[in-house]
C-alpha positions in Angstrom: 13.1 -1.2 -10.2 16.8 -1.6 -9.6 19.4 -3.7 -11.3 19.0 -7.4 -12.1 19.9 -9.5 -9.1 19.3 -6.9 -6.5 18.0 -8.8 -3.5 16.3 -5.8 -2.0 13.6 -5.5 -4.7 11.6 -8.4 -3.4 12.3 -8.0 0.4 9.2 -6.1 1.4 6.8 -8.6 -0.3 8.7 -11.6 0.9 8.4 -10.2 4.4 4.7 -9.6 4.0 4.0 -13.1 2.6 5.9 -14.7 5.4 3.9 -12.8 8.0 0.7 -13.6 6.1 1.4 -17.3 6.0 2.5 -17.6 9.6 -0.2 -15.4 11.1 -3.2 -16.3 8.9 -2.9 -19.1 6.4 -1.2 -21.9 8.5 -3.7 -21.3 11.3 -6.8 -21.8 9.2 -8.4 -24.4 7.0 -10.4 -22.8 4.2 -13.3 -24.7 2.7 -14.5 -22.4 -0.1 -12.9 -19.7 -2.3 -15.2 -17.1 -0.8 -14.1 -18.0 2.7 -10.5 -17.7 1.6 -11.1 -14.4 -0.1 -12.8 -13.0 2.9 -10.0 -14.1 5.2 -7.4 -12.5 3.0 -9.2 -9.2 2.9 -9.8 -9.3 6.6 -6.2 -10.0 7.4 -4.9 -7.2 5.2 -7.6 -4.5 5.9 -8.3 -5.1 9.5 -5.3 -6.8 11.1 -2.2 -6.0 9.0 -3.0 -2.4 8.3 -4.8 -1.4 11.6 -3.5 -3.6 14.4 -0.3 -5.3 13.6 2.8 -3.4 14.9 5.6 -3.1 12.3 9.2 -2.8 13.4 10.3 -0.9 10.3 8.0 2.0 11.1 8.6 2.3 14.8 6.3 -0.4 16.2 3.1 1.2 15.1 0.4 0.0 12.7 0.6 1.4 9.1 -2.7 3.2 9.7 -1.3 5.0 12.8 1.9 5.8 11.0 0.0 7.4 8.1 -2.2 9.4 10.4 0.8 10.7 12.4 2.7 11.7 9.2 -0.3 13.4 7.6 -0.7 15.7 10.6 2.8 17.1 10.2 
């Protein structure tokens, strides 16, 4: 944690939630809590971590980034 009022504390989560809402939530209509839970897990585990390219880590997926850096 940094000092009170530091706008950079929340930036990564704000970015994630924006992506999540635009790429998943606003495109779907969930009927049950189970369906919603499954969709959230699927988005994070399958799409966001394995397929989605992230500009902050060189336009690779987080999984690919981790694999590259663990080999070094």
